[in-house]
C-alpha positions in Angstrom: -11.2 9.3 17.9 -7.9 7.5 18.6 -6.0 4.9 16.6 -3.4 2.3 17.3 -0.2 3.9 16.1 3.1 2.1 15.7 5.3 5.1 15.0 5.5 8.5 13.2 8.1 9.6 10.6 8.5 13.4 10.2 10.1 13.6 6.8 9.2 10.7 4.5 10.4 10.9 0.9 9.2 7.5 -0.5 5.6 7.5 0.7 3.9 9.6 -2.0 4.5 12.9 -3.7 6.8 15.4 -2.0 8.0 15.3 1.6 5.4 13.5 3.8 4.4 13.1 7.4 4.1 9.4 7.7 1.8 7.6 10.2 2.6 3.9 10.7 -0.5 2.3 12.1 -0.5 -0.9 14.1 -2.1 -4.2 13.0 -2.1 -6.2 9.8 -3.6 -9.6 8.9 -1.1 -10.2 6.1 2.1 -12.2 6.8 4.2 -11.3 3.8 7.4 -13.3 3.6 9.5 -10.2 2.9 7.6 -7.8 5.2 10.2 -5.4 6.7 7.7 -4.2 9.5 6.8 -7.5 11.3 6.6 -5.4 14.5 3.4 -3.8 13.1 1.5 -7.1 12.7 -0.1 -7.4 16.2 -3.6 -5.9 16.2 -3.3 -5.0 19.9 0.1 -3.4 19.9 1.2 0.2 19.3 0.2 3.4 21.2 -3.2 4.9 21.2 -3.1 8.4 19.7 -5.8 11.0 18.9 -6.3 12.1 15.3 -6.1 15.7 16.5 -2.7 15.1 18.1 -1.3 13.8 14.8 -2.6 16.8 12.9 -1.0 19.0 15.5 2.4 17.4 15.0 2.0 17.8 11.2 1.3 21.5 11.7 4.5 22.1 13.6 6.6 21.4 10.5 4.0 22.2 7.8 6.4 24.5 6.0 8.5 21.4 5.0 5.5 19.6 3.5 4.8 21.9 0.6 4.0 19.6 -2.3 3.7 16.7 0.2 1.2 15.9 2.9 0.2 13.0 5.2 0.6 9.3 4.3 -0.9 6.6 6.5 0.8 3.2 6.1 1.4 0.3 8.5 0.4 -2.3 9.3 -2.8 -2.0 7.3 -4.5 1.4 7.6 -7.9 0.3 6.4 -8.2 -2.0 9.4 -8.8 1.3 11.3 -11.2 3.0 8.9 -13.0 5.0 11.7 -9.7 6.6 12.8 -8.8 7.4 9.2 -12.2 9.1 8.7 -11.5 11.5 11.5 -7.8 12.0 10.7 -8.5 12.8 7.0 -11.5 15.0 7.9 -9.3 17.1 10.0 -6.6 17.1 7.3 -8.9 18.3 4.6 -10.1 21.1 6.7 -6.5 22.3 6.7 -5.9 21.6 3.0 -3.5 18.8 3.6 -2.9 16.2 0.8 -3.9 12.7 2.0 -2.5 9.4 1.0 -3.2 5.8 2.1 -0.5 3.1 1.6 -2.5 -0.1 1.6 -2.3 -3.8 0.8 -6.1 -3.8 0.1 -6.5 -6.9 2.4 -9.3 -5.2 4.5 -11.6 -4.7 1.5 -14.9 -6.6 1.6 -17.9 -6.1 -0.6 -20.0 -8.1 1.9 -19.4 -5.7 4.8 -21.9 -3.0 3.8 -21.3 -0.9 7.0 -17.6 -0.8 6.4 -18.0 -0.2 2.7 -20.2 2.9 3.4 -17.4 4.2 5.6 -14.9 3.5 2.9 -17.0 5.4 0.4 -16.8 8.4 2.7 -13.1 8.0 3.3 -12.4 8.0 -0.4 -14.0 11.4 -0.8 -11.2 12.7 1.5 -8.4 10.6 0.0 -6.2 12.2 -2.6 -4.1 9.1 -3.4 -4.0 5.4 -2.6 -0.7 3.5 -3.0 -1.8 -0.1 -3.5 0.8 -2.8 -3.0 -0.1 -5.8 -5.1 2.1 -8.7 -3.9 1.3 -11.3 -6.5 -1.3 -11.5 -9.3 -1.6 -15.3 -9.1 -4.1 -16.4 -6.3 -2.2 -19.5 -5.1 1.2 -17.9 -5.2 -0.2 -14.8 -3.4 -1.5 -17.0 -0.6 1.9 -18.8 -0.3 3.7 -15.5 -0.1 1.3 -13.6 2.2 -0.9 -16.2 3.9 -4.0 -14.4 2.5 -6.0 -14.6 -0.8 -5.8 -11.8 -3.3 -9.4 -11.7 -4.7 -10.4 -8.9 -2.3 -7.2 -6.9 -3.1 -7.9 -7.0 -6.8 -11.5 -6.1 -6.2 -10.3 -3.1 -4.2 -8.1 -2.0 -7.1 -11.3 -2.1 -9.3 -13.2 -0.2 -6.6 -10.6 2.6 -6.7 -10.9 2.8 -10.4 -14.7 3.0 -10.3 -14.4 5.7 -7.6 -11.8 7.6 -9.7 -9.4 7.7 -6.8 -5.8 8.3 -8.0 -3.9 5.1 -7.6 -0.2 4.2 -7.5 0.5 0.5 -7.9 3.6 -0.9 -6.0 5.1 -4.3 -6.7 8.2 -5.8 -5.0 10.3 -8.0 -7.2 11.7 -10.9 -5.3 14.1 -13.3 -7.0 12.5 -16.6 -7.7 9.2 -15.6 -6.2 7.7 -12.5 -7.9 10.0 -12.0 -10.8 8.4 -14.5 -13.3 7.7 -12.6 -16.6 4.5 -14.5 -17.1 3.0 -13.2 -13.9 4.5 -9.7 -14.3 2.8 -9.4 -17.7 -0.5 -10.6 -16.1 -0.1 -8.0 -13.4 0.4 -5.3 -16.0 -2.6 -6.5 -18.0 -4.8 -6.3 -14.9 -3.7 -2.8 -13.8 -3.9 -1.6 -17.4 -7.6 -1.8 -17.0 -7.6 0.7 -14.1 -8.7 4.1 -15.3 -7.4 5.7 -12.1 -3.8 4.4 -12.5 -1.4 7.2 -12.1 2.0 5.6 -11.4 3.8 2.2 -11.1 6.6 1.6 -8.6 8.5 -1.6 -9.1 10.8 -2.1 -6.1 13.8 -4.4 -5.6 13.5 -6.9 -2.7 16.1 -6.2 0.0 17.1 -8.0 3.2 17.3 -5.0 5.6 14.4 -6.3 7.6 16.1 -9.5 8.7 17.4 -8.0 11.8 13.9 -7.2 13.1 12.9 -10.9 12.7 15.9 -11.9 14.8 15.1 -9.4 17.5 11.4 -10.6 17.6 12.3 -14.2 17.5 10.4 -14.8 14.2 11.8 -17.1 11.5 12.6 -15.2 8.4 11.2 -17.3 5.5 13.4 -15.8 2.8 16.6 -16.5 4.6 18.4 -17.8 1.5 16.9 -15.4 -1.0 19.4 -12.7 -2.2 18.5 -9.1 -2.7 17.1 -8.3 -6.1 19.6 -6.9 -8.7 18.5 -3.3 -9.1 19.5 -3.4 -12.8 17.1 -6.2 -13.5 14.2 -4.3 -11.9 14.2 -2.0 -14.9 13.7 -5.1 -17.2 10.9 -6.4 -14.9 9.1 -3.1 -14.9 9.2 -3.1 -18.7 7.3 -6.5 -18.7 4.6 -5.0 -16.5 4.4 -1.9 -18.8 4.1 -4.2 -21.8 1.1 -5.8 -20.1 -0.5 -2.4 -19.4 -0.1 -1.3 -23.0 -1.6 -4.6 -24.3 -4.6 -4.2 -22.0 -5.2 -0.6 -23.1 -4.9 -1.5 -26.7 -7.4 -4.4 -26.3 -9.8 -2.1 -24.4 -9.5 0.6 -27.1 -10.1 -2.0 -29.9 -13.2 -3.3 -28.0 -14.9 0.2 -28.0 
């Protein structure tokens, strides 16, 4: 089984616990305004690679990955669920920690065949890093070009399947930094029993150069980078929402 691969990174340190071998897959239906990998959007791009070849490359440096493992990111990994099934099956045979970094956009409760494959994949997945772009449906669509109902349903699915979940949220000045929505985000994820971590990341402009090279208009041209100091304040708002949800759930029992 081969997959469309954009690139490989041998020593990733921000893609899950420990030092990771990071697989960037090709293809994503999202068009996030601040995406720093627009070169992964095209579904027919990338290089075809066998799952066994990726495991072989991991094994060459496996001594460096103690406490780490393999993370598949993108692009959107769950657009290639068959490839992930083989890759993670091979990984688990070798005791490798597996992580998927996903936007959740591929999730569909109506596609029963795909959902059955997802169920099998989750039995071989140690961690899902889920990037929730915006909690508000309309603002999410403005930001990404896609609805967020399936994404939020995927978060609930992970909770029901008891799959360890890290939530990621990028704080963009004037777009995703509104305390009202940050609190709502926290209140939502506070209801996820599998929530293990929250990463609140400051928006940066380092991806601009890629857009210029690809001839794509950068939609956030006039948006400044997020003040890293303010990110701490914004994360606290999300944490307040989490605590409120957990308190409400406890009171309802």
